[in-house]
Backbone as numpy.savetxt, mean C-alpha at the origin, in Angstrom:
# Nx Ny Nz CAx CAy CAz Cx Cy Cz
4.96 -6.14 2.34 5.59 -6.13 3.64 4.74 -6.94 4.63
5.41 -7.59 5.49 4.73 -8.34 6.54 4.35 -7.38 7.66
3.42 -7.81 8.49 2.96 -6.97 9.59 4.10 -6.65 10.54
4.96 -7.62 10.81 6.09 -7.38 11.71 7.01 -6.29 11.16
7.21 -6.27 9.86 8.04 -5.23 9.24 7.37 -3.86 9.36
6.05 -3.84 9.22 5.32 -2.57 9.34 5.40 -2.03 10.76
5.27 -2.92 11.72 5.32 -2.51 13.12 6.71 -2.00 13.51
7.74 -2.50 12.85 9.10 -2.09 13.14 9.54 -0.84 12.40
8.75 -0.38 11.45 9.12 0.77 10.64 8.73 2.08 11.33
9.42 3.14 10.96 9.09 4.47 11.49 7.92 5.04 10.71
7.34 6.12 11.23 6.22 6.76 10.54 6.63 7.31 9.18
7.85 7.84 9.09 8.32 8.36 7.80 8.44 7.23 6.77
8.95 6.08 7.20 9.07 4.94 6.31 7.70 4.45 5.87
6.76 4.41 6.80 5.40 3.97 6.47 4.74 4.93 5.48
4.90 6.22 5.71 4.31 7.21 4.79 4.95 7.11 3.41
6.25 6.89 3.36 6.93 6.73 2.08 6.46 5.49 1.34
6.30 4.41 2.07 5.83 3.15 1.46 4.39 3.32 0.96
3.56 4.03 1.73 2.17 4.26 1.31 2.14 5.06 0.01
3.01 6.06 -0.09 3.08 6.87 -1.31 3.48 6.02 -2.51
4.47 5.15 -2.31 4.91 4.25 -3.39 3.76 3.34 -3.84
3.04 2.80 -2.88 1.95 1.89 -3.20 0.80 2.61 -3.91
0.52 3.83 -3.51 -0.53 4.59 -4.19 -0.14 4.88 -5.63
1.14 5.16 -5.84 1.63 5.39 -7.21 1.50 4.11 -8.03
1.86 2.98 -7.42 1.74 1.71 -8.11 0.28 1.39 -8.42
-0.62 1.69 -7.47 -2.05 1.45 -7.69 -2.56 2.28 -8.87
-2.13 3.53 -8.94 -2.51 4.38 -10.06 -2.06 3.77 -11.38
-0.80 3.34 -11.42 -0.26 2.75 -12.65 -1.01 1.47 -13.03
-1.33 0.64 -12.05 -2.06 -0.60 -12.34 -3.45 -0.30 -12.88
-4.13 0.64 -12.27 -5.47 1.00 -12.75 -5.40 1.62 -14.14
-4.38 2.41 -14.37 -4.21 3.02 -15.70 -3.97 1.95 -16.75
-3.09 0.99 -16.46 -2.83 -0.11 -17.39 -4.10 -0.90 -17.67
-4.89 -1.13 -16.63 -6.11 -1.91 -16.80 -7.11 -1.15 -17.66
-7.21 0.16 -17.47 -8.16 0.95 -18.23 -7.73 1.09 -19.69
-6.46 1.27 -19.94 -5.97 1.50 -21.30 -5.82 0.18 -22.05
-5.11 -0.76 -21.43 -4.83 -2.01 -22.12 -5.89 -3.07 -21.93
-6.61 -2.99 -20.82 -7.65 -3.96 -20.57 -7.18 -5.23 -19.90
-5.88 -5.47 -19.90 -5.39 -6.68 -19.25 -4.11 -6.38 -18.48
-3.97 -7.05 -17.37 -2.78 -6.90 -16.55 -2.05 -8.22 -16.50
-0.76 -8.14 -16.23 0.03 -9.36 -16.10 -0.41 -10.14 -14.87
-0.67 -9.41 -13.79 -1.12 -10.04 -12.55 -2.28 -9.23 -11.97
-3.53 -9.57 -12.31 -4.66 -8.78 -11.83 -4.85 -8.82 -10.31
-4.33 -9.83 -9.66 -4.44 -9.91 -8.20 -3.56 -8.88 -7.51
-2.63 -8.29 -8.24 -1.73 -7.30 -7.65 -2.51 -6.09 -7.15
-3.59 -5.70 -7.84 -4.40 -4.57 -7.41 -4.96 -4.85 -6.02
-5.49 -6.03 -5.83 -6.07 -6.42 -4.55 -5.00 -6.43 -3.45
-3.84 -6.97 -3.77 -2.76 -7.03 -2.78 -2.27 -5.64 -2.39
-2.18 -4.75 -3.36 -1.73 -3.39 -3.08 -2.74 -2.68 -2.19
-4.03 -2.86 -2.47 -5.08 -2.25 -1.64 -4.96 -2.71 -0.19
-4.76 -4.00 -0.02 -4.66 -4.55 1.34 -3.42 -4.03 2.06
-2.33 -3.91 1.34 -1.11 -3.41 1.97 -1.26 -1.94 2.38
-1.92 -1.15 1.55 -2.18 0.24 1.90 -3.04 0.31 3.17
-4.04 -0.55 3.24 -4.91 -0.58 4.42 -4.13 -0.97 5.67
-3.23 -1.93 5.55 -2.40 -2.34 6.69 -1.55 -1.17 7.19
-0.95 -0.46 6.25 -0.10 0.67 6.61 -0.93 1.74 7.31
-2.11 2.06 6.77 -2.96 3.07 7.39 -3.38 2.65 8.79
-3.63 1.38 8.98 -4.02 0.87 10.30 -2.89 1.05 11.30
-1.68 0.69 10.91 -0.53 0.82 11.81 -0.28 2.30 12.14
-0.39 3.18 11.16 -0.18 4.61 11.39 -1.24 5.13 12.36
-2.47 4.74 12.15 -3.56 5.19 13.02 -3.37 4.68 14.45
-2.91 3.45 14.60 -2.65 2.91 15.93 -1.55 3.69 16.64
-0.53 4.05 15.89 0.57 4.82 16.49 0.11 6.20 16.93
-0.74 6.82 16.11 -1.26 8.14 16.47 -2.13 8.05 17.72
-2.89 6.98 17.84 -3.77 6.82 19.00 -2.96 6.59 20.28
-1.81 5.93 20.14 -0.96 5.67 21.30 -0.31 6.95 21.82
-0.06 7.85 20.92 0.52 9.12 21.36 1.84 9.33 20.84
């Protein structure tokens, strides 16, 4: 998701997306540990960054009130 999409989303949507990404991160790490190779190893890095973006937007919203 782009930053503009994150800023336009509701808190429930952001929390849902974060949950999906965490599940995907678990699956990617599991595949890497069991199989040793991933189709796209950069996906782990991208998922981490997207989770961080979502957490940042959520935290900003909480600080605003």
